[in-house]
Steps between C-alpha positions, in 0.01 A plus 500: 500500500786747575651438155165568343455822691842617386404429147167686534682795653751507220227481232310787656800713577503872398532568139729769361304821545623624160393186321189491280221285639187358354323490837501866592744767630736400776592750767874553544491360854538147630170338587371276771539137410271196516665317790197413713379139465143384567571391848651838590185681378269255680673565838518877428131508446419272796750605759602847391183644644493311825661731748484535877143639484359153464680373808515796740288804389197280455458469875343847538237416237416169667452691820287784348298322235474134618593172333214481249544859384871415460420195290236673286708816446790299352271272299309790340810717423694205366234339281308812385798739455839341498399204290351714210806728509726198460298363211478835318869581538593144403310518165661830402852411620492163324411676168757775540767415762678829442754666724268808517252279682142593589573869523587526131181314412307754708648779289410316179141403592379784724722813516873566540415703813320201643805278443729764645285544821448123535871425465611766753238413755603138480867598533415703808297212640784253439752722673263539796458116516876460495507745795218306674691175486828658605324652806343162567846346501601757762191417701553130493872531592394689817340180619860378580671828566345830610827672591612552139349796305255352233675705236784246515264224394355718220851557366572130512183413300564783253851391421413132456201564270697756289782250449258227395339733250829599348607146404379331175124467496534118500673519843242746629241244394679222687531713822130597485408138422676381821363774722148478371509124548575545871189712563277273294623212713441708816137569399437136404660391832277736699188385326586131556589580869158662538319193361698254713453696824135577450418127486700428816862469381648725765666458843167573679310254279237775462258441218418871467362497139316827436476606865664833426199585275241462777542849643392669177638477147422848353586775743364852492769751394490878508122502559222278629271241345508360149678818371779434752526134389513603137780754576691232677474284183593799282806582715621145439456545124716815519765316687480212250567762231840553668584135569361319196695605189670331209354601153753772464806272526446281193402809298810692596720198454350430158808633320731266695296175495606206285236374267259771627193404286489161671637596843282801570160316439625209709576735786173690495278187462628388839389823663170371639670206668778726637235734651287230650791275602722761665299807596144379564593173672770689682266758656247233577767309694616806697139561607478146622822474699483840675213653692442854375418605854819348641642747764862437380404582134321817602782609730765433245327700230426789738856517621664467154672173568769393258529201276314184568407628852198665327432211268169320566671184373757504774258595772273214400790260494618610844152457645508140389819440696724456197839637581806591292322625184498888552869541407461276191186674387655840561797403286270394213289813540829699464576313173145579380554871542845481343361308198214731437737801521733323258212433255366859499843654470509292178153606386554870585830512312341341196207747515751789498684330208174469316410867560848605370449278178182694438659838546318561827809486724865619449698317234793420735268239658522293178855391571527125547789279593629230270281252686187710435462676837367861491765609748405864533134405564596255774730755663233771472233282670750408771583867567127591521435214740738659751184692615454179712765640739211689661494205724810651670283770650159328529361168607578244217143364546348844457714565186398159365127593506577836337649321206210243493252785449720668236546176311135383512346786302781494240445130426124529494528780239765318297298171485179689416689683225617158360135401480414822319779415247353161440152650431660741253693198346176307477316792330788552255490139385121520451517842318768367264309190419749254660386177651662515840512121560685424181718818515674448832712206628266464795152658560408546862158374618201707650572806293411783480258451793771390753701811405204739541397356842861525617525864380189590706651328811840675445346845465290465809794368700719792383235759603408348837819332617567784755140506643622476858725816487206747473345463852701596686694668221865385473724709275766232495244228421342716225835565333617140504163365389444741211838629389518247216170617354614867499835392353316316213289810417804723506707270271207457259426874473865588472573271206159586341555877507877522422491235219151570377418129478169378369286201597554211250186388306444124490522486115850671512653308794838357410487129536808408304807716583775280650329174403744427215797555735347271767428237230871506410606468860259214570601293190755316716208350698214499255681351206760235434610241744476691836289224664735221370805682629332553842413132518864413423630734769246352759611153408867588595402640842507320832153343562431733795564814301301349204195458722540850643521659152193308377295621792511850356 
């Protein structure tokens, strides 16, 4: 497989910028290279979005909303919003796996100002998420040592993630593959532990089942009655908007994926099972193992406890008399935060690179190393993420929740924008008399109705995500909850006015630019003896590695 990857890299290497080409003009810069295999993208999509929020931050929502609200909030957000976004993005990215990504398609199908605003809001959200995970690393490290200033741990995480993003993309993929695997194993282990203990497999031989659901399952939040129960459910949906992600990573990595027209549909078709298997079952399990009214949980959240001390998983495990797990769980939670920061440093730098390719960011950001790393973009994101050093002067837990709010609105807007791009793409195909199912490599199901429903949910979530900051009014809460919305409007208006852009009509939408170049790139996989050579490489591997490769 390594020999094959070298050959692919060589065949897709940068052409002479002065040479004539039959597949379009080539910029006089090195480009990112297709070094991400299917298994890398699978784990990026599954694990890149699972950060510390699912293990620690979820405790406050279990306490405030109740176990059933927690379960329903993740189920509704995952299946009615995240799933349609994945399907829509997968269809477009499989057809045109360009390095300009979804933001270039937004400019083609809706308005260049829309693509500009969408790209910069996602970039801002990605940087904020990197900061969120760096601050979570500092929070978790304080579980072991509170005498060291948390800024030290932020610096440690920042340096490691920057180095991993500056090596060849193949090795970045390997590092993310390993780190993402650990948190997936952690989540699976916690779910299995919950099942075993709830049927009596614990030191106390206590068959507790759904006992923790007997004191109420949907709590009143912010106000009384049914309205309060609905707001508790809605608050969980808003938090799920922060902690359930993923459709952006395959789209942004589209220009670096091997055999993208096969790999991308394969990744997005597994979305439903990832959502149900990891998020929905995970939050169901946490509501089973920990009582939402547990005094230790309520005290830990109120006092801003660090690391797994505030995790409902650990509190539930301790209550069962199981000892020795908190340190291990805390270590794996630490790797979760590190992995998520690593993944979104990657996605933020590629977003910046895409903006530069489209002339919407400075040209110096187009510089790539020989191995295809946009080095100036990676360094820029790392410098901006130094804002995380706010933890040196404030509680790391407090700073963590600032970044959660700043990130949530940015990702809701970005994903809703992706759905709008799909609707514009759908209309363009119809207006130009193109049969969608025969035109694209893979046509996503439930369209356009799934996309329309998800747009409605996304818009409502963006408008009302900060409902709790108005009474009593919180300036800090208002800013962190709605800054992304204001930023989107400012970016859109700025580009619209200064570049006098126009909305694109469906009949004139550009469906073909870049396709010939992508066809040329993908010949190595789509024509010839690629599959035969891959089988030959697999046959020469050790049987353990052969089984591992075939799994993905």
